[in-house]
Phi, psi and omega in degrees: 000125177284178187285335176283333177286322178299322185283340181272338180303125178086349175280333188293339178270000180282130182302131175106344183300138172242128184270178183293349178257015177065039179249127184257137176271122181263000171128170180279140173261173176267007185267143178292145177277179178266351178254158183300130179057026177259153165247154176280143177241147174279130183238148173229131172286123185277353175277312183244348177092355182297137179250145183200179181245153181214146168302143173309322180289347187255349184315310190302333186239006183296148171235154179289137185288339184274317182235001179237002179079016177288163173286148182254106185282329179197152181277149175262000000 
């Protein structure tokens, strides 16, 4: 793991984090995720405004299911 990866580790689940695909973490939900021991987070696409859910472990790489062809982990 390089130093930039280390500095990002753990930050992706902080409310307000924006990943490289312009997807913003709006916060953790009480819903269980689809990956082992994960919770779902509410995400918003800063390009089209679409909101959707993502596993905490996927926030760093999520793409919008509406305008970027990303997977939809849960319906809002």
